[in-house]
C-alpha positions in Angstrom: 32.9 12.8 18.4 35.1 11.0 15.9 33.5 9.7 12.7 35.2 6.7 11.3 35.8 6.2 7.5 33.3 3.3 7.6 30.6 5.4 9.2 31.1 8.2 6.7 30.8 5.5 3.9 27.6 4.2 5.3 26.1 7.7 5.6 27.3 8.6 2.1 25.8 5.5 0.5 22.6 5.9 2.5 22.3 9.5 1.4 22.8 8.5 -2.3 20.2 5.8 -2.0 17.7 8.2 -0.6 18.4 10.7 -3.3 18.0 8.1 -6.1 14.9 6.8 -4.5 13.2 10.2 -4.4 14.2 10.9 -8.0 12.6 7.6 -9.1 9.3 8.2 -7.3 9.1 11.8 -8.5 9.7 10.6 -12.1 7.0 8.0 -11.6 4.5 10.6 -10.4 5.4 13.2 -13.0 5.0 10.7 -15.8 1.7 9.4 -14.4 0.3 13.0 -14.2 1.4 13.8 -17.8 -1.8 13.8 -20.0 0.2 13.1 -23.1 1.5 9.8 -22.0 -0.8 6.7 -22.3 1.7 4.1 -20.8 1.1 5.6 -17.4 0.6 2.7 -15.0 3.2 0.5 -16.5 5.8 3.3 -16.2 4.7 4.3 -12.7 5.0 0.7 -11.4 8.5 0.1 -12.9 9.8 3.4 -11.5 8.1 3.1 -8.1 9.5 -0.4 -7.6 13.0 1.0 -8.2 12.2 3.9 -5.7 11.0 1.4 -3.0 14.0 -0.9 -3.6 16.4 2.0 -3.0 14.4 3.2 0.0 14.6 -0.2 1.6 18.3 -0.5 0.8 18.8 2.9 2.5 16.9 1.7 5.6 18.7 -1.6 5.8 22.0 0.2 5.3 21.3 2.6 8.2 20.3 -0.4 10.4 23.5 -2.3 9.6 21.5 -5.1 8.0 23.4 -7.0 5.2 21.2 -6.7 2.1 23.6 -8.4 -0.3 23.3 -12.0 -1.4 26.1 -14.2 0.1 27.0 -17.7 1.0 28.8 -18.7 4.2 32.3 -20.3 3.7 33.2 -21.3 7.2 33.1 -18.0 9.2 33.5 -15.8 6.1 30.9 -14.5 3.8 31.3 -15.1 0.0 29.2 -12.5 -1.8 27.3 -13.4 -4.9 28.4 -11.5 -8.0 26.9 -10.6 -11.3 28.6 -11.8 -14.5 30.5 -8.5 -14.5 31.7 -8.9 -11.0 29.3 -6.5 -9.1 27.7 -7.5 -5.8 24.1 -8.8 -6.0 21.8 -6.8 -3.9 18.3 -7.8 -2.7 15.4 -7.2 -5.1 12.3 -5.5 -3.6 10.5 -8.8 -3.0 13.4 -10.1 -0.9 13.4 -6.8 1.1 9.7 -7.3 1.8 10.1 -11.0 2.9 13.0 -10.2 5.3 11.9 -11.2 8.8 12.6 -7.7 10.2 11.1 -5.7 7.3 9.6 -2.6 9.0 6.6 -2.2 6.5 3.0 -2.9 7.6 1.1 -5.7 6.0 -1.1 -3.4 3.8 2.0 -1.7 2.3 3.7 -5.1 1.7 0.5 -6.4 0.0 0.4 -3.3 -2.2 4.0 -3.7 -3.3 3.7 -7.4 -3.9 0.6 -6.7 -6.0 2.6 -4.2 -8.1 5.6 -6.5 -8.4 3.2 -9.2 -9.8 1.7 -6.8 -12.3 5.2 -5.8 -13.4 6.0 -9.4 -14.1 2.9 -9.7 -16.2 3.5 -6.5 -18.3 7.1 -7.6 -18.9 5.9 -10.6 -20.9 2.8 -9.3 -22.6 1.6 -6.0 -24.0 -1.1 -4.3 -21.9 -4.0 -2.1 -22.8 -5.7 0.7 -20.8 -5.0 -0.7 -17.3 -4.8 2.8 -15.7 -8.4 2.8 -14.4 -8.1 -0.6 -12.8 -4.9 0.1 -10.9 -5.2 3.7 -9.8 -6.2 2.9 -6.2 -3.2 0.8 -5.8 -0.8 3.3 -7.4 -2.2 6.1 -5.2 -1.8 4.0 -2.1 1.8 3.2 -3.1 2.6 6.9 -3.5 1.1 7.8 -0.1 2.8 4.8 1.6 6.1 5.9 0.1 5.8 9.4 1.5 4.8 8.0 4.9 7.8 5.7 5.2 10.5 8.0 3.8 9.4 10.5 6.5 9.2 7.7 9.2 12.7 6.4 8.3 14.6 9.6 7.5 12.6 12.6 8.6 10.1 15.1 7.1 12.8 16.9 5.1 12.6 14.0 2.6 8.8 14.2 2.1 7.6 14.3 -1.5 4.0 15.1 -0.6 4.4 18.7 -1.6 5.1 17.6 -5.1 2.2 15.2 -5.5 -0.6 17.0 -7.4 -4.2 16.1 -8.2 -4.8 15.3 -11.8 -7.3 17.6 -13.6 -10.2 16.1 -15.5 -11.7 18.0 -18.4 -15.2 16.5 -18.5 -17.7 14.8 -16.3 -17.9 11.0 -16.2 -21.1 10.0 -18.1 -23.0 6.8 -17.3 -21.6 5.2 -20.5 -18.1 6.1 -19.5 -18.7 4.8 -16.0 -19.8 1.4 -17.4 -16.7 1.3 -19.6 -14.5 2.1 -16.6 -16.0 -0.7 -14.6 -15.7 -3.3 -17.4 -12.8 -5.6 -17.2 -13.0 -6.6 -20.9 -10.2 -4.2 -21.8 -7.8 -6.0 -19.5 -5.6 -8.7 -21.1 -6.4 -12.1 -19.7 -3.1 -12.5 -17.9 -3.5 -9.2 -16.0 -7.1 -9.9 -15.2 -6.3 -13.4 -13.9 -3.4 -12.2 -11.9 -5.6 -9.5 -10.1 -8.3 -12.1 -9.4 -5.8 -14.7 -8.0 -3.9 -12.2 -5.9 -6.9 -10.6 -4.3 -8.5 -14.0 -3.6 -5.5 -14.7 -1.4 -6.1 -11.7 0.8 -8.2 -11.6 3.9 -11.2 -9.2 4.0 -9.1 -6.9 6.3 -6.2 -6.8 3.9 -8.4 -6.2 0.9 -10.0 -3.2 2.6 -6.8 -1.8 4.0 -6.1 1.7 2.7 -2.4 0.9 2.6 -3.2 -1.7 0.0 -5.6 0.4 -2.2 -6.5 4.0 -1.5 -10.0 4.8 -2.7 -11.7 8.2 -2.7 -15.3 9.2 -3.5 -15.7 12.3 -5.6 -19.1 14.1 -6.0 -20.0 17.4 -7.6 -21.0 20.1 -5.0 -22.6 23.5 -5.3 -20.8 26.3 -3.5 -23.1 28.2 -1.1 -20.4 30.0 0.9 -17.7 32.6 0.0 -14.4 30.9 -0.6 -15.9 27.4 -0.8 -15.8 27.4 -4.6 -12.0 27.6 -4.5 -11.6 24.2 -2.8 -10.9 21.3 -5.2 -11.6 18.8 -2.4 -13.8 19.2 0.7 -14.0 16.6 3.4 -17.5 16.1 4.8 -18.5 14.4 8.0 -21.4 12.0 7.6 -23.4 13.7 10.3 -22.9 17.3 9.0 -25.5 19.4 7.3 -23.6 19.4 4.1 -23.7 15.6 4.0 -27.5 15.7 3.6 -26.9 17.2 0.1 -25.2 14.1 -1.0 -27.6 11.3 -2.1 -25.6 8.5 -0.6 -22.6 8.5 1.8 -20.6 5.5 0.8 -17.9 5.7 3.5 -18.7 6.7 7.1 -15.6 7.6 9.1 -17.5 6.6 12.3 -18.1 3.0 11.0 -15.1 0.8 12.0 -14.4 -2.7 10.7 -15.3 -5.3 13.3 -13.5 -8.6 13.9 -14.4 -11.7 15.8 -11.6 -13.2 18.0 -10.9 -16.0 15.6 -10.4 -13.4 12.8 -7.9 -11.5 14.9 -6.0 -14.7 15.5 -6.1 -15.8 11.9 -4.9 -12.4 10.7 -1.8 -12.5 13.0 -1.1 -16.1 11.9 -1.3 -15.0 8.3 1.3 -12.3 9.0 3.7 -15.0 10.2 2.9 -15.2 13.9 1.9 -18.9 13.6 2.3 -19.6 17.3 -0.2 -16.9 18.3 -3.3 -18.9 19.2 -6.7 -18.2 20.7 -5.4 -18.8 24.2 -2.7 -16.2 23.5 -5.3 -13.7 22.4 -7.5 -14.4 25.4 -4.6 -14.0 27.9 -3.7 -10.7 26.1 -7.1 -9.0 26.3 -7.6 -10.1 29.9 -4.2 -8.8 31.1 -4.9 -5.5 29.4 -8.6 -5.2 30.5 -9.3 -4.7 26.7 -13.0 -5.2 27.0 -13.3 -2.2 29.2 -15.5 0.0 27.0 -13.6 3.1 27.9 -10.6 1.9 26.0 -12.4 1.8 22.7 -11.0 -1.6 21.5 -14.4 -3.1 20.6 -18.0 -3.4 21.5 -20.7 -6.0 22.5 -23.2 -6.7 19.8 -26.1 -9.2 20.5 -24.1 -11.0 23.2 -21.0 -11.3 21.0 -17.9 -9.2 21.5 -16.4 -7.6 18.3 -12.9 -6.1 18.2 -12.0 -3.1 16.0 -8.9 -2.1 14.1 -7.4 -0.3 17.1 -7.3 -3.6 18.9 -5.9 -5.4 15.9 -3.0 -2.9 15.8 -2.4 -3.4 19.5 -2.2 -7.2 19.1 0.1 -6.8 16.0 2.5 -4.5 18.0 2.4 -7.0 20.9 3.4 -9.9 18.6 6.1 -7.8 17.0 7.6 -6.9 20.4 7.5 -10.5 21.5 10.0 -11.4 18.8 10.3 -15.1 18.2 7.8 -16.1 20.8 5.0 -16.5 18.3 7.0 -17.5 15.2 
């Protein structure tokens, strides 16, 4: 097989973009996990946005998608330039808004949230925002590892380098109250968070791709080897779960959606021509209310769909192309 000069150039540039992207995300994680640095979240956000930008550029480069700004002059493209004559490439927000962006809605919302926070911290000094953003930063890191593997293979995974931060003391009730208080947030950041999350649907707000939340609780080790585990996952119906006073998240409890909520969710994602009739035709043609398929359940004479069906509908709309746009 003969490799052309242009193909070698594409591969070389894509490889360099991936390398720079991984370096940026690793720097973000290392700084965030450094106990001597107090400007953690701000630095993580800045570096991770750079990492995601390079990652999306590498993906678009490999797909042959033009991610430089240009104007059409007849049949020719006139590329926009910086004042020093360099090509202008898409910023991350433009990459996310591109109609063929491959990222899921939760990941897009997470990144758009972080972009907005970055805009706020560029114009005003922040103070102790780490505790209020950690779920979003954790989600962004996990999302990054998921997509770099999906796009380019497991050899590029950074998960082996992501570590759990060690805490040197228990969280007291007083500390917990301070952590949950928003008084430390500057007004611009507090207002931005409120406005952004008010614009999200309930499904989007609870999406782990948007914010990754984990419950920690102290446990006593009753078996050999158990004490060596920093994290132990417990099923709600297991004997160990009875030792925990309250189980806040049950893995067997799925989010339920009414048909109208499914339709609205897809319309919010850009499939504006996907209507209730489209949804009805889809579930009927796929016998989706057959209980054996696990797409939903009947509750008090009302059918509720779960997230598995939502993903099915989303994939259907994506495959349909412009039919619903």
